[in-house]
C-alpha positions in Angstrom: -0.3 -0.4 0.3 1.3 3.4 -1.0 -0.8 5.5 1.5 -0.5 5.4 4.8 -2.6 6.9 7.5 -2.5 7.6 11.1 -5.0 6.9 13.3 -4.4 8.3 17.2 -5.5 6.1 20.0 -6.3 6.7 23.4 -7.0 4.4 25.6 -9.8 4.8 28.7 -8.0 2.4 31.2 -4.6 0.3 31.4 -5.9 -3.5 33.6 -5.8 -6.3 31.5 -7.3 -5.1 28.4 -5.9 -1.6 28.2 -2.7 -2.7 28.7 -3.3 -5.9 26.7 -4.0 -3.9 23.8 -1.2 -1.1 23.9 1.1 -4.3 24.0 -0.5 -5.8 21.0 -0.2 -2.7 19.5 3.2 -2.3 20.1 5.0 -5.6 19.3 2.6 -6.0 16.3 2.9 -2.4 14.5 4.8 -3.3 11.8 2.4 -6.0 10.4 -0.1 -4.1 11.3 1.2 -1.1 9.2 2.2 -3.7 6.1 -1.0 -5.2 5.7 -3.4 -2.3 6.4 -1.4 0.9 5.7 -2.6 2.2 9.0 -0.3 3.7 11.3 -1.7 2.9 14.9 -0.3 4.9 17.5 -1.5 5.4 21.5 -1.1 8.9 22.3 -2.7 8.8 25.4 -3.8 6.6 28.4 -6.0 7.4 31.0 -5.3 5.8 34.0 -6.9 6.8 37.5 -5.1 4.7 39.6 -1.6 6.0 39.1 0.0 2.9 40.7 -0.8 0.9 37.4 1.3 3.4 35.4 4.6 1.5 34.0 7.5 2.7 36.0 9.3 3.2 32.5 6.6 4.8 31.0 7.1 7.4 28.2 6.9 11.0 29.2 3.2 12.7 29.2 1.6 9.5 27.7 -0.2 8.6 30.6 -2.7 11.0 32.2 -4.9 10.7 35.5 -7.9 12.6 35.0 -10.1 13.4 32.4 -9.2 17.1 32.4 
């Protein structure tokens, strides 16, 4: 596919489902891009329980409130 479309994703929560979706997108990013032409990018993750935020999380990826 010649044209690439970027889709910015925000996840609500980083429990079992949110963390699994995020990890899947990271692990399979190149396969998804090659197969669909869609560049999936997780740009924000809302997690109100700050204990679930990984210590090595990129700066600015996680937020803890809706504002």
